[in-house]
C-alpha positions as CSV (number, residue, x, y, z in Angstrom):
1,M,-24.6,12.3,-13.9
2,R,-27.1,9.9,-12.2
3,K,-27.4,9.9,-8.4
4,P,-26.3,6.9,-6.5
5,N,-29.8,6.0,-5.3
6,Q,-31.0,6.1,-8.9
7,L,-28.7,3.4,-9.8
8,L,-29.9,1.4,-6.9
9,T,-33.5,1.9,-7.6
10,S,-33.2,1.2,-11.4
11,P,-30.2,-0.6,-12.3
12,P,-29.7,-1.1,-16.1
13,F,-28.4,-4.7,-15.4
14,D,-27.1,-7.0,-12.7
15,L,-24.4,-9.6,-12.4
16,Y,-26.6,-12.4,-13.7
17,E,-27.5,-10.2,-16.9
18,L,-24.0,-9.2,-17.3
19,T,-22.9,-13.0,-17.2
20,L,-25.5,-13.8,-19.8
21,F,-24.4,-10.9,-22.0
22,Q,-20.9,-12.3,-21.7
23,F,-22.0,-15.9,-22.6
24,V,-23.5,-14.5,-25.9
25,A,-20.4,-12.4,-26.5
26,E,-18.0,-15.3,-26.2
27,T,-20.1,-17.7,-28.2
28,G,-21.5,-15.5,-30.9
29,S,-24.8,-17.2,-30.6
30,F,-27.9,-16.8,-28.6
31,T,-28.5,-20.6,-28.9
32,R,-25.1,-21.6,-27.7
33,A,-25.2,-19.1,-25.0
34,A,-28.6,-20.3,-23.7
35,E,-27.4,-23.8,-23.5
36,R,-24.3,-22.8,-21.4
37,A,-26.7,-20.9,-19.1
38,G,-29.3,-23.6,-18.9
39,L,-32.0,-21.2,-20.6
40,T,-34.2,-21.4,-23.6
41,Q,-33.1,-19.3,-26.6
42,S,-36.2,-17.2,-26.1
43,A,-35.5,-16.6,-22.4
44,M,-31.8,-15.6,-23.4
45,T,-33.0,-13.2,-26.2
46,R,-35.6,-11.6,-23.6
47,Q,-32.7,-10.9,-21.0
48,I,-30.5,-9.3,-23.5
49,H,-33.3,-7.3,-25.0
50,G,-34.3,-5.9,-21.7
51,M,-30.7,-4.9,-20.9
52,E,-30.5,-3.0,-24.5
53,E,-33.8,-1.4,-23.7
54,R,-32.7,0.0,-20.1
55,L,-29.3,1.1,-21.6
56,G,-30.9,2.7,-24.6
57,A,-28.4,1.1,-26.9
58,L,-28.0,-2.1,-28.9
59,L,-25.5,-4.6,-27.8
60,F,-25.5,-7.0,-30.8
61,E,-26.0,-6.8,-34.5
62,R,-28.3,-9.9,-35.2
63,T,-28.4,-11.3,-38.7
64,T,-29.6,-14.6,-40.0
65,R,-25.9,-15.8,-40.1
66,R,-24.3,-14.4,-37.1
67,V,-24.5,-12.3,-34.0
68,A,-21.8,-9.5,-33.5
69,L,-21.1,-7.0,-30.9
70,T,-21.9,-3.4,-31.7
71,R,-19.6,-0.6,-30.6
72,A,-21.7,-0.4,-27.4
73,G,-21.4,-4.1,-26.9
74,R,-17.6,-4.1,-27.4
75,L,-17.3,-1.4,-24.8
76,L,-19.5,-3.1,-22.3
77,Q,-17.4,-6.5,-22.9
78,E,-14.1,-4.6,-22.3
79,K,-15.4,-3.1,-19.0
80,V,-17.4,-6.1,-17.8
81,T,-14.8,-8.7,-18.2
82,P,-12.5,-7.8,-15.3
83,I,-15.8,-7.1,-13.1
84,L,-17.0,-10.6,-13.5
85,K,-13.4,-12.1,-13.0
86,T,-12.9,-10.0,-9.8
87,T,-16.4,-10.9,-8.7
88,D,-15.9,-14.8,-9.1
89,E,-12.4,-14.7,-7.2
90,L,-14.1,-12.6,-4.3
91,F,-17.0,-15.0,-4.0
92,K,-14.8,-18.0,-4.1
93,E,-12.4,-16.5,-1.5
94,L,-15.2,-15.6,0.8
95,Q,-16.6,-18.9,0.5
96,E,-13.3,-20.8,1.3
97,T,-12.3,-18.5,4.0
98,F,-15.5,-17.8,5.9
99,N,-17.9,-20.7,5.0
100,R,-15.2,-23.1,5.6
101,L,-16.1,-24.9,2.3
102,P,-13.5,-27.1,0.7
103,P,-11.2,-25.4,-1.7
104,T,-12.1,-26.1,-5.4
105,L,-9.8,-26.3,-8.3
106,R,-11.6,-26.0,-11.8
107,V,-9.5,-28.1,-14.3
108,G,-10.2,-28.4,-18.1
109,V,-8.9,-31.5,-19.9
110,A,-8.8,-31.5,-23.7
111,R,-11.1,-34.2,-25.3
112,S,-8.0,-35.3,-27.4
113,I,-6.2,-36.2,-24.3
114,G,-7.0,-40.0,-23.7
115,L,-8.3,-41.5,-20.4
116,A,-5.0,-43.3,-19.8
117,Y,-3.4,-39.8,-19.1
118,L,-5.7,-38.8,-16.4
119,P,-4.2,-40.8,-13.3
120,G,-0.9,-39.0,-14.0
121,Y,-2.8,-35.6,-13.9
122,F,-4.8,-36.2,-10.7
123,F,-3.4,-39.1,-8.7
124,A,-0.4,-37.6,-6.7
125,F,-2.4,-34.3,-6.1
126,H,-5.5,-36.2,-4.7
127,R,-3.2,-38.3,-2.6
128,Q,-1.4,-35.3,-1.1
129,H,-4.5,-32.9,-1.1
130,P,-7.7,-35.0,-0.5
131,E,-9.4,-31.9,1.0
132,V,-9.5,-30.0,-2.4
133,Q,-12.5,-30.6,-4.7
134,L,-11.7,-31.1,-8.3
135,Q,-14.1,-29.9,-10.9
136,V,-13.1,-31.3,-14.2
137,V,-14.6,-30.7,-17.7
138,Q,-13.6,-32.2,-21.0
139,R,-13.8,-29.7,-24.0
140,A,-11.7,-28.7,-27.1
141,S,-8.6,-27.1,-26.4
142,R,-9.6,-23.8,-27.9
143,E,-12.6,-23.8,-25.6
144,I,-10.4,-24.5,-22.6
145,V,-8.0,-21.8,-23.4
146,A,-10.9,-19.3,-23.9
147,A,-12.2,-20.3,-20.4
148,L,-9.0,-19.9,-18.8
149,D,-8.6,-16.5,-20.4
150,S,-12.2,-15.5,-19.1
151,G,-11.4,-16.8,-15.6
152,D,-14.1,-19.7,-15.8
153,L,-11.2,-22.3,-15.3
154,D,-8.1,-22.5,-12.9
155,A,-6.0,-24.8,-15.0
156,G,-6.1,-26.4,-18.5
157,L,-4.5,-29.6,-20.0
158,V,-4.3,-28.9,-23.6
159,C,-2.7,-29.2,-26.9
160,P,-1.8,-25.4,-27.1
161,P,-2.4,-23.0,-29.9
162,P,0.8,-21.5,-31.4
163,H,0.2,-18.3,-29.5
164,L,-1.6,-18.1,-26.1
165,P,-3.5,-15.1,-24.8
166,R,-1.3,-12.7,-22.9
167,S,-3.3,-13.5,-19.8
168,L,-2.0,-17.1,-19.8
169,R,1.3,-19.1,-19.2
170,V,2.6,-22.6,-19.7
171,T,3.7,-24.4,-16.4
172,H,4.5,-27.8,-18.0
173,R,5.2,-29.0,-21.5
174,F,5.2,-32.7,-22.6
175,A,6.1,-34.3,-25.9
176,D,3.5,-36.8,-27.0
177,E,4.5,-39.3,-29.6
178,F,2.2,-40.9,-32.2
179,V,2.0,-44.5,-33.5
180,A,-0.1,-46.0,-36.4
181,I,-2.7,-48.5,-35.2
182,V,-4.6,-51.2,-37.3
183,P,-7.2,-53.9,-36.5
184,P,-5.5,-56.9,-35.0
185,Q,-6.8,-59.1,-37.5
186,L,-5.2,-57.3,-40.4
187,S,-2.5,-59.1,-42.2
188,L,0.6,-57.0,-42.8
189,P,4.3,-57.9,-43.6
190,G,6.7,-57.6,-40.5
191,G,9.1,-54.7,-40.2
192,L,6.7,-52.0,-41.1
193,G,7.7,-48.7,-39.6
194,R,9.1,-46.4,-42.2
195,I,6.6,-43.7,-43.6
196,K,6.9,-45.0,-47.2
197,D,6.3,-48.6,-46.1
198,L,3.1,-47.5,-44.1
199,K,1.7,-45.5,-46.9
200,K,2.1,-48.4,-49.3
201,H,0.7,-51.2,-47.2
202,L,-2.0,-48.9,-45.5
203,S,-3.1,-47.2,-48.7
204,G,-6.5,-49.3,-49.0
205,Q,-7.5,-48.7,-45.4
206,R,-10.3,-46.4,-44.3
207,W,-8.8,-43.8,-41.9
208,L,-10.4,-42.6,-38.5
209,M,-8.5,-39.5,-37.7
210,I,-8.7,-36.7,-35.1
211,E,-10.8,-33.8,-36.2
212,R,-8.6,-31.5,-38.5
213,E,-9.9,-28.3,-37.1
214,S,-8.5,-29.1,-33.6
215,Y,-4.9,-27.9,-32.7
216,T,-3.9,-31.6,-32.7
217,G,-5.4,-32.3,-36.2
218,Q,-3.9,-29.1,-37.5
219,R,-0.3,-30.0,-36.5
220,L,-0.7,-33.8,-37.6
221,N,-2.0,-32.7,-40.9
222,Q,1.0,-30.3,-41.4
223,W,3.3,-33.2,-40.6
224,L,1.6,-35.6,-43.0
225,K,1.8,-32.9,-45.8
226,G,5.5,-32.6,-45.0
227,Q,5.9,-36.4,-45.3
228,G,4.0,-36.5,-48.7
229,W,1.3,-38.5,-47.2
230,Q,-2.2,-37.6,-48.1
231,I,-4.9,-39.0,-45.9
232,D,-8.5,-38.5,-46.5
233,P,-10.3,-39.7,-43.4
234,A,-13.6,-41.7,-43.8
235,M,-14.3,-40.3,-40.1
236,E,-13.3,-37.4,-38.0
237,L,-13.6,-37.6,-34.2
238,D,-12.6,-35.6,-31.1
239,S,-11.4,-38.4,-28.9
240,F,-8.6,-41.0,-29.4
241,D,-10.2,-43.3,-27.0
242,V,-13.1,-43.6,-29.3
243,I,-10.8,-43.8,-32.4
244,V,-9.0,-46.7,-30.6
245,N,-12.2,-48.6,-30.0
246,L,-13.6,-48.2,-33.6
247,V,-10.1,-49.4,-34.9
248,S,-10.4,-52.5,-32.7
249,L,-13.7,-53.2,-34.2
250,G,-12.1,-53.3,-37.8
251,L,-13.4,-49.9,-38.9
252,G,-10.1,-48.7,-40.1
253,A,-6.8,-47.4,-39.1
254,S,-5.4,-44.3,-37.5
255,L,-2.6,-42.4,-36.0
256,V,-2.8,-41.9,-32.1
257,P,-0.7,-41.1,-29.2
258,H,1.2,-44.0,-27.8
259,R,0.1,-43.1,-24.2
260,V,-3.5,-43.8,-25.1
261,L,-2.9,-47.5,-25.8
262,P,-2.1,-48.9,-22.3
263,L,-5.9,-49.2,-21.4
264,Y,-6.4,-51.4,-24.5
265,E,-3.2,-53.5,-24.7
266,Q,-4.4,-56.2,-22.4
267,R,-7.2,-57.0,-24.6
268,R,-5.1,-56.9,-27.8
269,A,-7.5,-54.6,-29.1
270,V,-5.4,-52.9,-31.9
271,R,-1.9,-53.7,-33.6
272,R,0.6,-50.9,-33.0
273,L,3.0,-49.9,-35.7
274,G,6.0,-47.5,-35.1
275,M,6.7,-44.6,-37.5
276,Q,9.9,-43.3,-38.8
277,P,10.2,-40.4,-38.8
278,R,7.9,-39.8,-35.7
279,F,5.2,-37.4,-35.3
280,S,5.1,-35.6,-31.9
281,R,2.6,-33.1,-30.5
282,E,3.0,-30.8,-27.4
283,L,0.7,-31.0,-24.4
284,A,0.9,-28.4,-21.8
285,V,-0.5,-27.4,-18.6
286,V,-1.7,-23.7,-18.7
287,I,-2.9,-21.3,-16.0
288,R,-3.5,-17.6,-15.7
289,R,-0.3,-15.4,-15.3
290,N,-1.9,-12.2,-13.9
291,R,-2.1,-13.2,-10.2
292,R,-0.2,-15.5,-7.8
293,P,-1.6,-19.0,-8.0
294,A,-3.7,-20.1,-5.1
295,D,-2.0,-22.7,-2.9
296,Q,-4.1,-25.6,-4.2
297,L,-3.5,-24.5,-7.8
298,Q,0.3,-24.3,-7.2
299,A,0.1,-27.8,-5.5
300,F,-1.6,-29.2,-8.6
301,V,0.8,-28.0,-11.2
302,T,3.7,-29.2,-9.4
303,S,2.4,-32.6,-8.8
304,V,1.4,-33.3,-12.3
305,L,3.1,-36.5,-13.5
306,F,3.5,-37.6,-17.1
């Protein structure tokens, strides 16, 4: 057994290196981990190689196609994850309690949630708790779920996966109905709304769709398949706001959440077409379940408007 003073004089790693290791383990890529840490790929590789040399064990299997954890790497990740979470929570609590820094809430918003939604998420909370600093990032829903699971975010506004990690729970759920949109100058007969009519009159349109690998895209494609409607998109994007703007320029048609459209209706940017039957995705506010929410987090989830 190593003596305590040996660990102090020649530690095999520190918290910074453990965090870099966790970035590589989570992303499965030295390149993406380096971007996340603000380092070059070569610097990230040197840091991990130094850890491996001091430990006397390989942490990652490296091939031209992928980076995978070894048995030693899996053991280290299993043990280091709670350490980093606890350290982050302790640092945050010390800052807020003794340095008198304003409390901070880290919120992730899925990129497929349009800008028109954001006032409902943040307005009431900011008015009631102006002392709380909000750090807001926009990412894919799966990235937000992973960041919540790892403790990097406090709350997420996402289209949730079919099964959440056990560490997470949903506090709010919302139904988000979709409509079809086309360029305003497109000539169409009145009374469209039934799926079979939309399929007939929009068959020649280019389609701009949310990316099919997203949780929203997966659900939408399953619903379309059930309606017997095969759409081969000319373009896939991760933002409904971008899709609406491209449709307004006459680049195609799309299916979008109706709550995205109020930002654009005054300009008559697109023409809205209802759908029968309707497609609806679920949006959710997700937080961690393993501890009592901080006061500012509890206030946030109870003030969400939709």
